[in-house]
C-alpha positions as CSV (number, residue, x, y, z in Angstrom):
1,M,36.6,-73.2,70.0
2,K,37.5,-72.9,66.2
3,R,38.8,-69.6,65.2
4,F,39.5,-68.1,62.0
5,E,41.3,-64.7,60.7
6,A,39.8,-62.8,57.9
7,V,41.6,-60.0,56.0
8,P,38.9,-58.3,53.8
9,N,40.6,-55.6,51.5
10,F,38.3,-52.5,50.9
11,S,38.8,-50.1,47.8
12,E,38.7,-47.0,50.0
13,G,42.0,-45.6,51.8
14,K,41.1,-41.8,52.1
15,D,37.7,-41.4,53.6
16,A,38.2,-42.2,57.3
17,A,34.5,-42.0,58.1
18,R,33.6,-44.3,55.2
19,I,36.1,-46.8,56.6
20,E,34.6,-46.6,60.1
21,R,31.3,-47.1,58.6
22,I,32.5,-50.1,56.8
23,V,34.3,-51.5,59.8
24,A,31.4,-50.7,62.4
25,P,29.5,-54.1,62.0
26,A,32.5,-55.9,63.4
27,R,32.9,-53.5,66.4
28,G,31.7,-54.9,69.7
29,R,30.3,-58.1,67.9
30,P,30.5,-61.0,70.3
31,G,32.7,-63.8,69.1
32,V,34.9,-61.4,67.0
33,A,37.8,-59.4,67.5
34,L,38.7,-56.5,65.3
35,L,42.5,-56.6,65.3
36,D,43.6,-53.9,62.9
37,V,42.6,-51.3,60.4
38,E,45.3,-50.3,58.0
39,R,44.4,-47.3,55.5
40,N,46.6,-46.5,52.5
41,P,45.7,-43.4,50.8
42,D,48.0,-44.2,47.7
43,H,46.9,-47.4,47.4
44,H,43.2,-46.0,47.9
45,R,42.8,-49.2,50.0
46,S,42.0,-50.5,53.5
47,V,43.3,-53.8,54.9
48,V,41.1,-54.9,57.9
49,T,42.0,-57.8,60.1
50,L,39.4,-59.8,61.9
51,A,39.6,-63.0,64.1
52,G,36.7,-64.9,65.6
53,E,34.4,-67.8,65.7
54,G,32.9,-69.1,62.4
55,E,29.3,-67.9,62.4
56,A,30.2,-64.8,64.4
57,L,32.9,-64.1,61.9
58,L,30.5,-64.7,58.8
59,E,27.9,-62.4,60.1
60,A,30.5,-59.5,60.8
61,L,32.0,-60.0,57.3
62,F,28.7,-59.9,55.6
63,G,27.7,-56.5,57.5
64,M,30.9,-54.9,56.4
65,V,30.4,-56.2,52.8
66,S,26.9,-54.9,52.7
67,V,28.0,-51.3,53.9
68,A,31.2,-51.3,51.2
69,V,28.8,-52.3,48.3
70,A,26.5,-49.5,49.3
71,E,28.9,-47.0,49.8
72,I,32.0,-47.4,47.2
73,D,31.6,-46.5,43.7
74,L,34.4,-48.1,41.6
75,T,33.7,-45.7,38.7
76,H,35.2,-43.0,40.5
77,H,38.1,-44.8,42.2
78,K,41.7,-44.4,41.4
79,G,44.5,-45.9,43.2
80,E,47.8,-47.6,42.8
81,H,46.8,-51.0,43.9
82,P,45.1,-53.4,41.5
83,R,41.4,-53.9,42.3
84,M,38.2,-55.3,40.7
85,G,35.8,-54.6,43.5
86,A,34.6,-52.2,46.1
87,V,35.3,-55.3,48.4
88,D,38.3,-56.6,46.3
89,V,39.3,-59.8,48.2
90,V,38.1,-61.7,51.5
91,P,40.4,-64.4,52.7
92,F,39.8,-66.7,55.5
93,V,42.9,-68.2,57.4
94,P,42.6,-70.9,59.9
95,L,43.9,-70.5,63.2
96,G,44.8,-73.0,66.0
97,E,43.1,-76.3,65.4
98,S,40.9,-74.8,62.7
99,T,41.4,-76.4,59.3
100,T,41.7,-75.3,55.7
101,E,38.6,-77.3,54.9
102,E,36.7,-75.5,57.4
103,A,37.9,-72.2,56.1
104,V,37.0,-73.2,52.6
105,A,33.5,-73.9,53.7
106,L,33.3,-70.3,55.5
107,A,34.6,-68.7,52.3
108,T,31.8,-70.9,50.2
109,R,29.1,-69.8,52.4
110,L,30.1,-66.0,52.6
111,G,30.6,-66.1,48.5
112,A,27.0,-67.9,48.1
113,R,25.2,-65.2,50.3
114,V,27.1,-62.3,48.7
115,G,26.2,-63.3,45.4
116,A,22.5,-64.0,46.3
117,E,21.8,-61.0,48.7
118,L,24.1,-58.3,47.4
119,G,23.9,-59.0,43.5
120,V,27.7,-59.0,43.6
121,P,29.6,-61.8,41.4
122,V,32.1,-63.8,43.5
123,Y,34.9,-65.8,42.6
124,L,36.4,-68.5,45.0
125,Y,40.2,-68.3,44.8
126,G,43.2,-69.9,46.8
127,E,42.3,-73.1,48.7
128,A,38.5,-72.6,48.0
129,A,39.2,-72.3,44.2
130,R,37.0,-74.4,41.9
131,R,39.3,-74.1,38.8
132,P,42.9,-74.6,39.0
133,E,43.6,-71.0,37.5
134,R,41.7,-69.5,40.4
135,R,43.9,-70.4,43.1
136,D,46.1,-67.4,42.0
137,L,44.5,-64.2,43.0
138,A,46.1,-62.1,40.4
139,Q,44.6,-64.6,37.6
140,V,41.1,-63.8,39.3
141,R,41.5,-60.1,39.2
142,K,43.4,-59.9,35.6
143,G,41.8,-57.0,33.8
144,E,40.7,-55.3,37.1
145,F,37.3,-53.5,37.3
146,E,37.4,-52.0,33.9
147,G,38.5,-55.1,32.1
148,L,36.4,-57.7,33.7
149,K,33.3,-55.6,32.9
150,E,33.5,-56.9,29.4
151,A,35.4,-60.2,29.9
152,I,32.6,-61.4,32.5
153,L,30.0,-61.0,29.6
154,T,31.9,-62.7,26.9
155,D,34.4,-65.2,28.3
156,P,32.8,-68.4,29.7
157,A,36.3,-68.9,31.5
158,R,35.5,-65.5,33.6
159,A,32.0,-66.6,34.7
160,P,31.8,-66.3,38.6
161,D,31.1,-69.1,41.2
162,F,28.1,-67.3,42.8
163,G,26.0,-64.1,41.7
164,P,25.1,-62.5,38.5
165,S,27.2,-63.0,35.2
166,R,27.7,-59.3,35.0
167,L,29.5,-56.8,37.4
168,H,27.8,-54.8,39.8
169,P,27.7,-51.3,38.3
170,T,29.5,-49.7,41.2
171,A,30.8,-52.6,43.3
172,G,32.3,-54.6,40.8
173,A,33.0,-58.2,41.8
174,V,34.8,-59.8,44.7
175,A,37.2,-62.6,45.3
176,I,36.7,-64.8,48.4
177,G,38.8,-67.9,49.4
178,A,41.0,-69.6,52.0
179,R,44.7,-69.3,52.4
180,P,47.5,-69.7,55.1
181,V,48.8,-66.8,57.0
182,L,50.2,-64.2,54.6
183,I,52.6,-61.2,55.2
184,A,52.0,-58.0,53.4
185,Y,55.4,-56.5,53.3
186,N,56.4,-53.2,51.3
187,V,60.0,-52.1,50.6
188,Y,60.5,-48.3,49.7
189,L,63.4,-47.6,47.4
190,T,65.5,-44.3,47.5
191,T,64.2,-43.2,44.1
192,P,60.8,-42.1,43.0
193,D,61.4,-43.9,39.6
194,V,58.7,-46.7,39.3
195,A,60.5,-48.4,36.6
196,V,63.4,-49.4,38.9
197,A,60.6,-50.7,41.4
198,K,59.0,-52.7,38.7
199,R,62.4,-54.2,37.5
200,V,63.1,-55.3,41.0
201,A,59.6,-56.8,41.6
202,H,60.2,-58.9,38.5
203,A,63.2,-60.1,39.9
204,V,61.9,-60.9,43.3
205,R,58.5,-62.5,42.6
206,G,58.3,-66.3,42.3
207,R,56.4,-66.8,38.9
208,D,59.3,-65.0,37.2
209,G,62.1,-67.2,38.4
210,G,62.4,-65.1,41.8
211,L,61.8,-66.3,45.3
212,A,59.2,-68.9,46.1
213,E,55.9,-68.0,47.6
214,V,56.3,-64.3,46.8
215,K,54.4,-62.0,45.0
216,A,55.6,-58.6,44.0
217,L,54.7,-55.3,42.1
218,G,56.3,-51.9,41.7
219,F,54.3,-48.7,42.6
220,E,55.0,-44.9,42.9
221,I,54.1,-43.7,46.3
222,R,53.4,-40.1,45.5
223,E,52.9,-39.1,49.1
224,R,56.4,-40.1,49.7
225,Q,58.1,-39.5,46.5
226,L,59.3,-43.0,46.5
227,A,59.0,-46.0,44.5
228,Q,57.8,-49.2,46.4
229,V,58.1,-52.8,45.7
230,S,54.8,-54.3,47.4
231,M,55.0,-57.9,48.1
232,N,52.9,-60.7,49.4
233,L,55.0,-63.3,51.3
234,T,52.4,-66.2,51.2
235,D,54.5,-68.8,53.3
236,Y,57.0,-67.1,55.2
237,R,58.7,-70.2,56.3
238,K,59.7,-71.1,52.7
239,T,60.9,-67.5,52.1
240,P,61.5,-65.8,55.4
241,I,61.6,-61.9,55.3
242,P,65.5,-61.4,55.5
243,R,65.9,-63.3,52.3
244,V,63.2,-61.0,50.7
245,V,64.6,-58.0,51.8
246,E,68.3,-58.9,51.0
247,L,67.2,-59.6,47.4
248,V,65.4,-56.4,46.9
249,R,68.5,-54.7,48.2
250,R,70.7,-56.3,45.7
251,E,68.5,-56.0,42.8
252,A,68.0,-52.2,43.5
253,E,71.8,-51.7,43.7
254,R,72.1,-52.8,40.3
255,Y,70.3,-49.4,39.3
256,G,72.2,-47.3,41.7
257,V,69.4,-47.3,44.4
258,N,69.2,-48.4,47.9
259,V,66.4,-49.5,50.4
260,E,65.1,-46.4,52.3
261,S,62.8,-48.2,54.4
262,S,60.1,-51.1,54.7
263,E,56.6,-51.7,56.3
264,I,54.5,-54.5,57.2
265,V,50.8,-54.0,56.5
266,G,48.5,-55.7,58.8
267,L,49.6,-58.1,61.2
268,V,52.5,-60.7,61.1
269,P,53.4,-63.9,62.9
270,E,56.1,-63.3,65.7
271,D,58.1,-66.3,64.3
272,A,58.6,-64.3,61.0
273,L,60.1,-61.4,63.1
274,F,62.3,-64.1,64.9
275,D,63.5,-65.2,61.7
276,A,64.8,-61.5,60.6
277,A,66.4,-61.3,64.3
278,E,68.1,-64.7,64.0
279,Y,69.4,-63.6,60.4
280,Y,70.8,-60.2,61.4
281,L,72.2,-61.0,64.8
282,Q,73.7,-64.1,63.2
283,L,72.5,-66.3,66.2
284,T,73.0,-70.0,65.9
285,G,70.9,-72.8,67.6
286,F,68.8,-70.2,69.1
287,D,65.9,-71.9,71.3
288,R,62.9,-69.6,70.9
289,G,61.5,-71.3,73.9
290,L,63.9,-69.2,75.8
291,I,62.3,-65.9,75.0
292,L,60.9,-64.3,78.2
293,E,57.3,-63.6,77.1
294,R,56.9,-67.4,76.0
295,K,58.3,-68.5,79.3
296,L,55.7,-66.4,81.1
297,A,53.0,-67.3,79.0
298,G,53.9,-71.3,79.7
299,A,54.3,-70.6,83.3
300,A,50.7,-69.7,84.2
301,P,47.3,-70.3,82.4
302,S,45.9,-67.6,80.3
303,A,42.8,-66.0,81.3
304,P,39.9,-67.2,78.8
305,P,39.1,-64.5,76.3
306,S,36.0,-62.7,77.6
307,R,33.7,-60.6,75.7
308,P,33.8,-56.8,76.3
309,T,31.0,-56.9,78.8
310,D,29.8,-60.8,78.9
311,F,26.1,-60.1,80.0
312,G,25.1,-63.5,78.8
313,S,27.2,-65.5,81.3
314,M,26.9,-62.6,84.3
315,P,24.7,-63.5,87.0
316,V,21.2,-61.6,87.3
317,D,22.3,-59.7,90.5
318,T,25.4,-58.8,89.1
319,F,24.0,-57.5,86.0
320,L,21.5,-55.2,88.2
321,D,24.2,-54.0,90.3
322,R,26.0,-52.8,87.2
323,L,22.9,-51.3,85.8
324,A,22.2,-49.5,88.9
325,A,25.8,-48.0,89.1
326,R,26.5,-44.4,88.4
327,T,28.2,-45.5,85.1
328,P,27.4,-44.8,81.5
329,T,27.1,-48.5,80.4
330,P,25.3,-50.7,80.8
331,G,22.4,-48.3,80.3
332,G,18.8,-48.2,78.8
333,G,19.8,-49.9,75.5
334,S,21.5,-52.7,76.9
335,A,18.5,-52.8,79.7
336,A,16.0,-53.1,76.5
337,A,18.0,-55.9,74.9
338,V,18.4,-58.1,78.1
339,T,14.4,-57.7,78.6
340,G,14.1,-58.9,75.1
341,A,16.1,-61.9,75.9
342,I,13.9,-62.5,79.0
343,A,10.8,-62.2,76.7
344,S,12.5,-64.8,74.3
345,A,13.0,-67.2,77.1
346,L,9.6,-67.0,78.3
347,G,8.0,-67.2,74.9
348,R,9.9,-70.5,74.2
349,M,8.6,-71.9,77.6
350,V,5.0,-71.0,76.5
351,L,5.5,-72.9,73.3
352,G,7.0,-75.8,75.1
353,Y,3.8,-76.2,76.8
354,S,1.6,-76.0,73.6
355,G,1.9,-79.6,72.5
356,T,2.0,-82.9,74.3
357,A,4.9,-83.9,76.4
358,T,6.9,-85.3,73.5
359,S,5.5,-83.3,70.6
360,V,5.4,-79.8,69.7
361,P,3.7,-78.9,65.9
362,A,6.4,-78.2,63.4
363,D,5.8,-74.8,63.1
364,L,5.6,-74.0,66.6
365,A,8.8,-75.8,67.2
366,G,10.2,-73.7,64.4
367,L,9.2,-70.5,66.3
368,A,10.8,-72.1,69.6
369,Q,13.9,-72.4,68.0
370,E,13.8,-68.8,66.4
371,L,13.1,-67.5,70.0
372,E,16.1,-69.5,71.3
373,E,18.4,-67.9,68.8
374,A,16.8,-64.7,69.5
375,R,17.7,-64.9,73.1
376,Q,21.3,-65.0,72.2
377,R,20.9,-62.2,69.7
378,F,19.4,-60.0,72.4
379,L,22.4,-60.6,74.8
380,A,24.7,-60.0,71.9
381,L,22.8,-56.7,71.0
382,A,23.0,-55.9,74.9
383,E,26.7,-56.1,74.8
384,A,27.2,-54.2,71.5
385,D,25.0,-51.2,72.7
386,A,27.4,-50.8,75.6
387,V,30.4,-51.1,73.2
388,A,28.7,-48.8,70.8
389,Y,28.1,-46.1,73.5
390,E,31.6,-46.3,74.8
391,A,32.6,-45.7,71.2
392,V,30.5,-42.7,70.9
393,R,31.9,-41.3,74.3
394,S,35.7,-41.7,73.0
395,A,34.6,-40.0,69.6
396,R,33.1,-37.2,71.4
397,K,36.1,-36.6,73.5
398,A,38.3,-36.8,70.3
399,R,36.1,-34.4,68.6
400,R,36.1,-31.7,71.6
401,E,40.0,-32.0,71.6
402,H,40.4,-31.5,68.0
403,P,37.4,-29.4,66.6
404,E,39.3,-28.5,63.3
405,D,39.9,-32.0,62.6
406,P,37.4,-33.2,59.9
407,T,38.4,-36.9,60.5
408,A,37.5,-36.7,64.3
409,G,34.2,-35.2,63.2
410,R,33.5,-38.1,60.7
411,A,34.5,-40.7,63.3
412,W,32.2,-39.1,65.6
413,E,29.4,-39.1,63.2
414,A,30.0,-42.7,62.2
415,A,30.0,-43.8,66.1
416,V,26.6,-42.0,66.8
417,R,25.1,-43.7,63.6
418,H,26.3,-47.1,64.8
419,A,24.9,-46.4,68.3
420,S,21.5,-45.7,66.7
421,E,21.8,-49.0,64.5
422,V,22.5,-51.3,67.4
423,P,19.0,-50.5,69.3
424,L,17.1,-50.2,65.9
425,D,18.0,-53.9,65.5
426,T,17.0,-54.5,69.2
427,A,13.5,-52.9,68.4
428,R,13.0,-54.7,65.1
429,L,13.8,-58.0,66.5
430,A,11.2,-57.5,69.5
431,K,8.6,-56.3,67.0
432,R,8.9,-59.4,64.9
433,L,8.8,-61.8,67.6
434,A,5.9,-60.0,69.0
435,H,3.9,-60.4,65.9
436,E,4.8,-64.2,65.8
437,L,3.7,-64.7,69.2
438,E,0.8,-62.9,68.8
439,R,-0.1,-64.7,65.7
440,H,0.0,-68.1,67.3
441,R,-1.7,-66.9,70.6
442,S,-4.9,-68.9,70.0
443,R,-2.9,-72.3,70.0
444,T,-1.2,-71.7,73.2
445,K,-2.6,-73.5,76.5
446,P,-4.8,-71.2,78.9
447,S,-2.7,-72.5,81.7
448,V,0.3,-70.5,80.5
449,G,-1.8,-67.5,79.3
450,S,-0.3,-65.1,81.8
451,D,3.2,-66.3,80.8
452,L,2.6,-65.3,77.2
453,V,0.9,-61.9,78.5
454,S,4.2,-61.1,80.1
455,A,6.3,-62.2,77.3
456,L,4.4,-59.8,75.1
457,A,4.6,-56.9,77.5
458,L,8.4,-57.4,77.7
459,L,8.8,-57.3,74.1
460,R,6.9,-54.2,73.8
461,A,8.9,-52.8,76.5
462,T,12.0,-53.9,74.6
463,K,10.9,-52.1,71.4
464,E,9.7,-49.0,73.4
465,G,13.1,-48.7,75.2
466,A,15.3,-49.3,72.3
467,L,13.5,-46.8,70.1
468,S,13.8,-44.3,72.8
469,N,17.7,-45.0,72.7
470,V,17.6,-44.4,68.9
471,A,15.7,-41.1,69.4
472,I,18.4,-39.8,71.7
473,N,21.1,-40.5,69.4
474,L,19.2,-39.1,66.4
475,D,18.9,-35.6,68.5
476,E,22.7,-35.6,68.6
477,L,22.8,-35.8,64.8
478,K,20.0,-33.3,64.4
479,E,21.8,-30.7,66.8
480,A,25.1,-31.0,64.7
481,G,23.2,-30.5,61.4
482,L,24.0,-34.1,60.1
483,P,21.8,-36.4,58.0
484,Y,19.6,-38.8,60.1
485,A,16.5,-39.1,57.8
486,D,17.1,-42.6,56.8
487,L,17.5,-43.9,60.6
488,S,14.6,-41.8,61.5
489,A,12.3,-43.2,58.9
490,E,13.4,-46.7,59.9
491,A,12.7,-46.0,63.6
492,E,9.2,-44.7,62.7
493,R,8.4,-47.9,60.6
494,V,9.5,-50.1,63.6
495,G,7.6,-48.2,66.1
496,S,4.2,-48.3,64.2
497,E,1.9,-50.9,65.5
498,L,1.9,-54.3,64.2
């Protein structure tokens, strides 16, 4: 299975509830693992790390980008980190047997969709760049949101690869690309003087004669009253972490300053940390194959990664046992979605009998394919519903335990809203499929008429059950005095007759 890492950077590092809403489309999505969410208030930026299969990862990222574009207003954004967009950068990183070319293809597809559907200009960068100068992200981001606003209109060299040739008024532009594994590494100096950090960064970064594959900037971190050398190590094999920190230390000593501490933002390959261990322990000829955990991993086959609930591969009787058990999940929302999957399969069978043994009319064949895809989507929604409700339970508990913490309250609100949006998706899909099957009813064979009636009845049950699930969640928001009108209006629209 081809897997990729994606590390979208969002220009929001202060509002925990907003970050949760941005991340929500990736939570519980089959085929995608949400690995890390790193929030930095000083940089006013969040770095999210995902891993997953290509198609599932694309859908998760587009959902996250859509939320960020709707919610982040760069005209009111100030932070230490350079940025040109609400979603500033989205890199794809090939993992395992995946190739750079495949990562470039994913970046291109996401870029085309963001430009066309969200009206945000997109610049392809890194390995996906279509112009040599755009391989360097710093060149793409030059001038940031404020400077790019004019340049995109007047300079042909700043024309985007996708989307309109003008900035989105609040979301700016986004860089989407492909690259190898990158380590985001920050070193704090024992001074608040940002000028020292900038001089050290100049000495360290590769483009100014420093270390290969190192990008560096100097920032003032007001929260800690320290200056920071913020770095991206774009190839830790060419320039390992210990070489970087030692050069930073030597350059800082020129100004009477020491290294106070350092941090890694996001995830890091274990070999990069072993580089540091070997350097500082002065190990020679060390065989990393002798590391205990690696030996254990090689001694027994790893269990295949499983989805949170895996309803799609679960035997029917096992699912029914799980449904009947006195446990919160799976519940009505998951049952409604599984019912939709059954209806989709039955509808496809009906269409299969609506032509000859070897040929089905093209439009009916297209609907049959749509029903097949819907079956998989319903199963994914069944799993997502269970995961979403578990997130609500966890958020409720945190809110009870910390009633004065506004972050806990906002996280609970975001979890309840997401738990409403999942069954809304289920209801929307059921309504659309019922409409399509009903529209072609006269073209189906009488011999499968009862099967069609069953499929339509199951789709109606799916919609009704899912909307009931939405209503329960909205009651919870209503009782708390929180906004819910948008979700209520959409539920009413979906619930209306065809």
